C-alpha positions in Angstrom: -9.2 8.3 11.6 -6.1 10.4 12.4 -6.7 13.8 13.9 -6.9 16.8 11.6 -9.5 15.3 9.3 -11.2 17.9 7.1 -14.6 16.8 5.8 -16.7 18.7 3.2 -20.2 17.6 2.5 -21.1 17.0 -1.2 -24.8 16.2 -0.6 -26.9 13.9 1.5 -24.9 10.8 0.9 -21.4 11.9 -0.1 -18.5 14.0 1.2 -14.8 14.7 0.5 -12.4 14.0 3.3 -8.8 15.4 3.4 -6.8 13.3 5.8 -3.2 12.5 6.5 -1.2 9.7 8.2 2.3 8.7 9.0 2.4 6.3 6.0 0.2 5.6 3.0 -0.2 2.0 4.3 -1.6 3.2 7.7 -4.0 5.5 5.9 -5.2 2.6 3.7 -5.9 0.6 6.8 -7.8 3.5 8.5 -10.0 3.9 5.3 -10.8 0.2 5.3 -12.1 0.5 8.9 -14.7 3.2 8.0 -17.4 0.7 7.2 -18.4 2.8 4.2 -17.7 2.9 0.5 -15.0 5.3 -0.5 -13.0 6.4 -3.5 -9.3 7.3 -3.4 -8.2 9.8 -6.0 -4.6 10.2 -4.9 -1.8 10.4 -4.1 -0.3 7.5 -6.2 1.3 6.0 -3.1 -2.0 5.7 -1.3 -3.7 4.3 -4.5 -1.0 1.6 -4.6 -1.5 0.7 -0.9 -5.3 0.5 -1.4 -4.8 -1.9 -4.3 -2.3 -4.0 -2.4 -4.7 -4.3 0.6 -7.7 -5.1 -1.6 -5.7 -7.9 -3.3 -4.8 -9.3 0.1 -8.4 -9.3 1.2 -9.5 -11.0 -2.1 -6.9 -13.7 -1.7 -7.9 -14.3 1.9 -11.3 -15.6 0.8 -11.2 -18.6 -1.7 -13.5 -18.6 -4.7 -16.8 -20.1 -3.9 -16.4 -19.7 -0.1 -19.6 -19.1 1.8 
């Protein structure tokens, strides 16, 4: 993750992270590399990049592929 990440625990299995990046696309890629589930609540530009990246990954694996 980029430097300057602020993380606040929400319990034993959840937290809120406030992060930034040079571009929403770069931050979307960083989030994908966490190896953990996450939820993006904004900004709209980041939400759009997450959706675009998710679509690319879905299309990369054909239906019924092992």
